[in-house]
N, CA, C and O atoms as a GROMACS GRO file, in nm:
protein
  324
    1MET      N    1   0.084  -0.117   0.000
    1MET     CA    2   0.000   0.000   0.000
    1MET      C    3   0.089   0.124   0.000
    1MET      O    4   0.190   0.129   0.071
    2THR      N    5   0.052   0.221  -0.079
    2THR     CA    6   0.127   0.346  -0.083
    2THR      C    7   0.060   0.449   0.008
    2THR      O    8  -0.053   0.430   0.052
    3ALA      N    9   0.132   0.557   0.035
    3ALA     CA   10   0.075   0.664   0.117
    3ALA      C   11  -0.047   0.726   0.047
    3ALA      O   12  -0.145   0.761   0.113
    4GLU      N   13  -0.041   0.738  -0.083
    4GLU     CA   14  -0.155   0.794  -0.157
    4GLU      C   15  -0.278   0.705  -0.143
    4GLU      O   16  -0.389   0.755  -0.126
    5THR      N   17  -0.258   0.574  -0.150
    5THR     CA   18  -0.370   0.481  -0.132
    5THR      C   19  -0.426   0.492   0.010
    5THR      O   20  -0.548   0.492   0.028
    6ALA      N   21  -0.338   0.500   0.109
    6ALA     CA   22  -0.383   0.513   0.248
    6ALA      C   23  -0.463   0.641   0.267
    6ALA      O   24  -0.563   0.642   0.339
    7LEU      N   25  -0.421   0.749   0.204
    7LEU     CA   26  -0.495   0.875   0.211
    7LEU      C   27  -0.635   0.857   0.154
    7LEU      O   28  -0.734   0.901   0.213
    8ARG      N   29  -0.644   0.793   0.040
    8ARG     CA   30  -0.774   0.770  -0.024
    8ARG      C   31  -0.862   0.676   0.057
    8ARG      O   32  -0.983   0.696   0.066
    9VAL      N   33  -0.801   0.574   0.117
    9VAL     CA   34  -0.877   0.483   0.204
    9VAL      C   35  -0.933   0.560   0.323
    9VAL      O   36  -1.049   0.543   0.359
   10GLY      N   37  -0.850   0.644   0.384
   10GLY     CA   38  -0.895   0.725   0.497
   10GLY      C   39  -1.010   0.817   0.459
   10GLY      O   40  -1.106   0.831   0.535
   11MET      N   41  -1.001   0.878   0.342
   11MET     CA   42  -1.108   0.967   0.296
   11MET      C   43  -1.237   0.888   0.268
   11MET      O   44  -1.346   0.931   0.306
   12ALA      N   45  -1.223   0.775   0.201
   12ALA     CA   46  -1.342   0.694   0.168
   12ALA      C   47  -1.407   0.638   0.294
   12ALA      O   48  -1.529   0.643   0.309
   13ALA      N   49  -1.325   0.586   0.384
   13ALA     CA   50  -1.380   0.531   0.509
   13ALA      C   51  -1.442   0.642   0.592
   13ALA      O   52  -1.548   0.623   0.652
   14GLY      N   53  -1.377   0.758   0.596
   14GLY     CA   54  -1.433   0.871   0.670
   14GLY      C   55  -1.568   0.913   0.616
   14GLY      O   56  -1.657   0.951   0.692
   15ARG      N   57  -1.583   0.908   0.486
   15ARG     CA   58  -1.711   0.943   0.424
   15ARG      C   59  -1.819   0.843   0.467
   15ARG      O   60  -1.933   0.883   0.491
   16VAL      N   61  -1.784   0.715   0.475
   16VAL     CA   62  -1.881   0.612   0.515
   16VAL      C   63  -1.911   0.621   0.664
   16VAL      O   64  -2.028   0.613   0.704
   17PHE      N   65  -1.807   0.638   0.748
   17PHE     CA   66  -1.826   0.637   0.893
   17PHE      C   67  -1.895   0.762   0.944
   17PHE      O   68  -1.956   0.760   1.050
   18ARG      N   69  -1.887   0.871   0.870
   18ARG     CA   70  -1.941   0.999   0.916
   18ARG      C   71  -2.092   1.002   0.893
   18ARG      O   72  -2.138   1.034   0.783
   19ARG      N   73  -2.166   0.970   0.996
   19ARG     CA   74  -2.312   0.972   0.989
   19ARG      C   75  -2.364   1.049   1.110
   19ARG      O   76  -2.305   1.041   1.218
   20GLY      N   77  -2.470   1.123   1.095
   20GLY     CA   78  -2.528   1.198   1.206
   20GLY      C   79  -2.462   1.334   1.223
   20GLY      O   80  -2.380   1.376   1.142
   21ASP      N   81  -2.500   1.400   1.331
   21ASP     CA   82  -2.455   1.537   1.356
   21ASP      C   83  -2.338   1.548   1.453
   21ASP      O   84  -2.281   1.656   1.466
   22HIS      N   85  -2.302   1.440   1.520
   22HIS     CA   86  -2.196   1.448   1.622
   22HIS      C   87  -2.058   1.427   1.560
   22HIS      O   88  -2.045   1.381   1.447
   23ARG      N   89  -1.955   1.462   1.637
   23ARG     CA   90  -1.816   1.441   1.593
   23ARG      C   91  -1.787   1.291   1.598
   23ARG      O   92  -1.817   1.225   1.697
   24HIS      N   93  -1.729   1.240   1.494
   24HIS     CA   94  -1.695   1.098   1.489
   24HIS      C   95  -1.547   1.081   1.516
   24HIS      O   96  -1.465   1.165   1.481
   25ARG      N   97  -1.514   0.969   1.580
   25ARG     CA   98  -1.377   0.942   1.620
   25ARG      C   99  -1.330   0.811   1.559
   25ARG      O  100  -1.407   0.718   1.539
   26VAL      N  101  -1.201   0.807   1.532
   26VAL     CA  102  -1.138   0.684   1.486
   26VAL      C  103  -1.006   0.669   1.561
   26VAL      O  104  -0.936   0.767   1.588
   27VAL      N  105  -0.973   0.546   1.594
   27VAL     CA  106  -0.848   0.514   1.663
   27VAL      C  107  -0.758   0.442   1.563
   27VAL      O  108  -0.802   0.350   1.495
   28ILE      N  109  -0.633   0.484   1.555
   28ILE     CA  110  -0.537   0.417   1.466
   28ILE      C  111  -0.422   0.364   1.551
   28ILE      O  112  -0.353   0.440   1.618
   29GLY      N  113  -0.404   0.233   1.547
   29GLY     CA  114  -0.290   0.168   1.611
   29GLY      C  115  -0.202   0.106   1.504
   29GLY      O  116  -0.249   0.078   1.394
   30LYS      N  117  -0.077   0.084   1.536
   30LYS     CA  118   0.015   0.026   1.437
   30LYS      C  119   0.116  -0.062   1.508
   30LYS      O  120   0.127  -0.060   1.631
   31ASP      N  121   0.188  -0.139   1.429
   31ASP     CA  122   0.300  -0.215   1.484
   31ASP      C  123   0.428  -0.138   1.453
   31ASP      O  124   0.423  -0.022   1.414
   32THR      N  125   0.542  -0.202   1.470
   32THR     CA  126   0.669  -0.130   1.458
   32THR      C  127   0.732  -0.138   1.319
   32THR      O  128   0.845  -0.092   1.301
   33ARG      N  129   0.663  -0.195   1.222
   33ARG     CA  130   0.719  -0.198   1.087
   33ARG      C  131   0.729  -0.056   1.032
   33ARG      O  132   0.646   0.029   1.063
   34LEU      N  133   0.829  -0.031   0.951
   34LEU     CA  134   0.852   0.103   0.897
   34LEU      C  135   0.733   0.155   0.817
   34LEU      O  136   0.708   0.275   0.815
   35SER      N  137   0.662   0.067   0.751
   35SER     CA  138   0.549   0.112   0.670
   35SER      C  139   0.442   0.180   0.755
   35SER      O  140   0.370   0.267   0.705
   36GLY      N  141   0.430   0.142   0.880
   36GLY     CA  142   0.332   0.205   0.968
   36GLY      C  143   0.358   0.353   0.987
   36GLY      O  144   0.265   0.432   1.003
   37TYR      N  145   0.485   0.391   0.987
   37TYR     CA  146   0.521   0.531   1.005
   37TYR      C  147   0.493   0.614   0.880
   37TYR      O  148   0.490   0.737   0.887
   38MET      N  149   0.472   0.548   0.768
   38MET     CA  150   0.432   0.617   0.645
   38MET      C  151   0.280   0.619   0.633
   38MET      O  152   0.222   0.720   0.594
   39LEU      N  153   0.215   0.508   0.667
   39LEU     CA  154   0.072   0.496   0.646
   39LEU      C  155  -0.011   0.569   0.751
   39LEU      O  156  -0.119   0.621   0.720
   40GLU      N  157   0.037   0.574   0.874
   40GLU     CA  158  -0.039   0.639   0.982
   40GLU      C  159  -0.071   0.786   0.950
   40GLU      O  160  -0.187   0.826   0.961
   41PRO      N  161   0.028   0.868   0.910
   41PRO     CA  162  -0.005   1.008   0.879
   41PRO      C  163  -0.097   1.022   0.757
   41PRO      O  164  -0.178   1.114   0.751
   42ALA      N  165  -0.083   0.932   0.661
   42ALA     CA  166  -0.169   0.939   0.542
   42ALA      C  167  -0.314   0.907   0.578
   42ALA      O  168  -0.406   0.976   0.534
   43LEU      N  169  -0.334   0.802   0.658
   43LEU     CA  170  -0.470   0.770   0.704
   43LEU      C  171  -0.527   0.885   0.786
   43LEU      O  172  -0.643   0.922   0.771
   44THR      N  173  -0.444   0.940   0.875
   44THR     CA  174  -0.487   1.052   0.959
   44THR      C  175  -0.532   1.169   0.872
   44THR      O  176  -0.636   1.230   0.899
   45ALA      N  177  -0.455   1.201   0.770
   45ALA     CA  178  -0.492   1.311   0.681
   45ALA      C  179  -0.625   1.283   0.611
   45ALA      O  180  -0.708   1.373   0.596
   46GLY      N  181  -0.644   1.160   0.568
   46GLY     CA  182  -0.770   1.125   0.503
   46GLY      C  183  -0.890   1.139   0.595
   46GLY      O  184  -0.992   1.196   0.557
   47PHE      N  185  -0.877   1.087   0.717
   47PHE     CA  186  -0.988   1.096   0.813
   47PHE      C  187  -1.016   1.240   0.854
   47PHE      O  188  -1.131   1.282   0.857
   48THR      N  189  -0.912   1.315   0.886
   48THR     CA  190  -0.933   1.453   0.931
   48THR      C  191  -0.989   1.540   0.819
   48THR      O  192  -1.064   1.634   0.845
   49SER      N  193  -0.953   1.510   0.695
   49SER     CA  194  -1.008   1.588   0.584
   49SER      C  195  -1.158   1.566   0.569
   49SER      O  196  -1.227   1.648   0.509
   50MET      N  197  -1.208   1.456   0.624
   50MET     CA  198  -1.351   1.428   0.620
   50MET      C  199  -1.421   1.471   0.749
   50MET      O  200  -1.539   1.442   0.769
   51GLY      N  201  -1.349   1.541   0.837
   51GLY     CA  202  -1.410   1.595   0.958
   51GLY      C  203  -1.412   1.502   1.077
   51GLY      O  204  -1.487   1.526   1.172
   52MET      N  205  -1.333   1.396   1.075
   52MET     CA  206  -1.330   1.302   1.187
   52MET      C  207  -1.217   1.338   1.283
   52MET      O  208  -1.116   1.396   1.243
   53ASP      N  209  -1.236   1.303   1.410
   53ASP     CA  210  -1.131   1.316   1.510
   53ASP      C  211  -1.050   1.187   1.511
   53ASP      O  212  -1.107   1.078   1.513
   54VAL      N  213  -0.918   1.198   1.508
   54VAL     CA  214  -0.830   1.082   1.503
   54VAL      C  215  -0.747   1.076   1.630
   54VAL      O  216  -0.686   1.175   1.670
   55PHE      N  217  -0.745   0.959   1.694
   55PHE     CA  218  -0.661   0.933   1.810
   55PHE      C  219  -0.553   0.834   1.767
   55PHE      O  220  -0.584   0.724   1.723
   56LEU      N  221  -0.429   0.874   1.782
   56LEU     CA  222  -0.316   0.789   1.743
   56LEU      C  223  -0.265   0.716   1.865
   56LEU      O  224  -0.217   0.779   1.960
   57PHE      N  225  -0.274   0.585   1.864
   57PHE     CA  226  -0.223   0.504   1.975
   57PHE      C  227  -0.076   0.471   1.956
   57PHE      O  228  -0.010   0.426   2.050
   58GLY      N  229  -0.023   0.491   1.835
   58GLY     CA  230   0.118   0.460   1.811
   58GLY      C  231   0.142   0.311   1.809
   58GLY      O  232   0.048   0.232   1.793
   59PRO      N  233   0.269   0.270   1.824
   59PRO     CA  234   0.301   0.127   1.822
   59PRO      C  235   0.244   0.057   1.945
   59PRO      O  236   0.268   0.099   2.059
   60LEU      N  237   0.168  -0.048   1.921
   60LEU     CA  238   0.106  -0.126   2.029
   60LEU      C  239   0.112  -0.273   1.996
   60LEU      O  240   0.116  -0.311   1.878
   61PRO      N  241   0.114  -0.358   2.098
   61PRO     CA  242   0.107  -0.503   2.072
   61PRO      C  243  -0.026  -0.538   2.004
   61PRO      O  244  -0.128  -0.474   2.029
   62THR      N  245  -0.024  -0.638   1.920
   62THR     CA  246  -0.144  -0.679   1.848
   62THR      C  247  -0.258  -0.711   1.942
   62THR      O  248  -0.373  -0.675   1.914
   63THR      N  249  -0.231  -0.778   2.052
   63THR     CA  250  -0.338  -0.814   2.145
   63THR      C  251  -0.407  -0.691   2.202
   63THR      O  252  -0.528  -0.693   2.222
   64TYR      N  253  -0.333  -0.586   2.228
   64TYR     CA  254  -0.394  -0.463   2.279
   64TYR      C  255  -0.482  -0.400   2.172
   64TYR      O  256  -0.593  -0.356   2.202
   65ARG      N  257  -0.434  -0.397   2.049
   65ARG     CA  258  -0.512  -0.336   1.941
   65ARG      C  259  -0.642  -0.412   1.919
   65ARG      O  260  -0.746  -0.352   1.894
   66LYS      N  261  -0.636  -0.543   1.927
   66LYS     CA  262  -0.757  -0.624   1.903
   66LYS      C  263  -0.856  -0.613   2.018
   66LYS      O  264  -0.976  -0.630   1.996
   67ASN      N  265  -0.809  -0.586   2.138
   67ASN     CA  266  -0.896  -0.581   2.255
   67ASN      C  267  -0.910  -0.440   2.310
   67ASN      O  268  -0.937  -0.425   2.430
   68LYS      N  269  -0.893  -0.337   2.230
   68LYS     CA  270  -0.891  -0.200   2.278
   68LYS      C  271  -1.028  -0.148   2.319
   68LYS      O  272  -1.035  -0.047   2.390
   69ARG      N  273  -1.134  -0.209   2.279
   69ARG     CA  274  -1.268  -0.156   2.306
   69ARG      C  275  -1.293  -0.120   2.452
   69ARG      O  276  -1.350  -0.014   2.478
   70PRO      N  277  -1.253  -0.201   2.549
   70PRO     CA  278  -1.279  -0.161   2.688
   70PRO      C  279  -1.200  -0.037   2.730
   70PRO      O  280  -1.238   0.029   2.827
   71PHE      N  281  -1.092  -0.005   2.660
   71PHE     CA  282  -1.004   0.103   2.702
   71PHE      C  283  -1.030   0.235   2.630
   71PHE      O  284  -0.987   0.340   2.676
   72HIS      N  285  -1.098   0.230   2.518
   72HIS     CA  286  -1.123   0.353   2.442
   72HIS      C  287  -1.262   0.345   2.382
   72HIS      O  288  -1.296   0.245   2.319
   73PRO      N  289  -1.344   0.448   2.401
   73PRO     CA  290  -1.485   0.441   2.358
   73PRO      C  291  -1.509   0.463   2.209
   73PRO      O  292  -1.625   0.470   2.168
   74SER      N  293  -1.405   0.475   2.129
   74SER     CA  294  -1.426   0.501   1.987
   74SER      C  295  -1.492   0.382   1.919
   74SER      O  296  -1.449   0.268   1.937
   75PRO      N  297  -1.598   0.407   1.842
   75PRO     CA  298  -1.663   0.297   1.772
   75PRO      C  299  -1.588   0.250   1.648
   75PRO      O  300  -1.619   0.144   1.595
   76THR      N  301  -1.492   0.327   1.600
   76THR     CA  302  -1.421   0.294   1.478
   76THR      C  303  -1.273   0.274   1.508
   76THR      O  304  -1.211   0.360   1.571
   77ALA      N  305  -1.218   0.164   1.465
   77ALA     CA  306  -1.076   0.139   1.485
   77ALA      C  307  -1.020   0.073   1.360
   77ALA      O  308  -1.086  -0.011   1.299
   78LEU      N  309  -0.900   0.110   1.323
   78LEU     CA  310  -0.831   0.049   1.210
   78LEU      C  311  -0.709  -0.024   1.260
   78LEU      O  312  -0.639   0.024   1.349
   79ASP      N  313  -0.684  -0.138   1.203
   79ASP     CA  314  -0.564  -0.214   1.238
   79ASP      C  315  -0.504  -0.265   1.109
   79ASP      O  316  -0.563  -0.350   1.042
   80ARG      N  317  -0.388  -0.215   1.074
   80ARG     CA  318  -0.319  -0.261   0.955
   80ARG      C  319  -0.214  -0.360   0.999
   80ARG      O  320  -0.113  -0.322   1.059
   81SER      N  321  -0.236  -0.487   0.971
   81SER     CA  322  -0.139  -0.590   1.009
   81SER      C  323  -0.088  -0.662   0.887
   81SER      O  324  -0.005  -0.752   0.898
   0.00000   0.00000   0.00000
């Protein structure tokens, strides 16, 4: 995946997830591969351009990312593995 593709994915997903009148939130977690440091800002740009609030969790263990729901109330989460 390229940064341009990640930007477009963020914009398209943001368009779909943005429903209703309230502010929508998305959580982005990543692992330590170098590609995550390229894709995270591109996804963030795509989501924020669609009016969503983005919370960056940074590098996290896979188990935490998969079980994050009890720790963060965001209904939308992306995990690129």
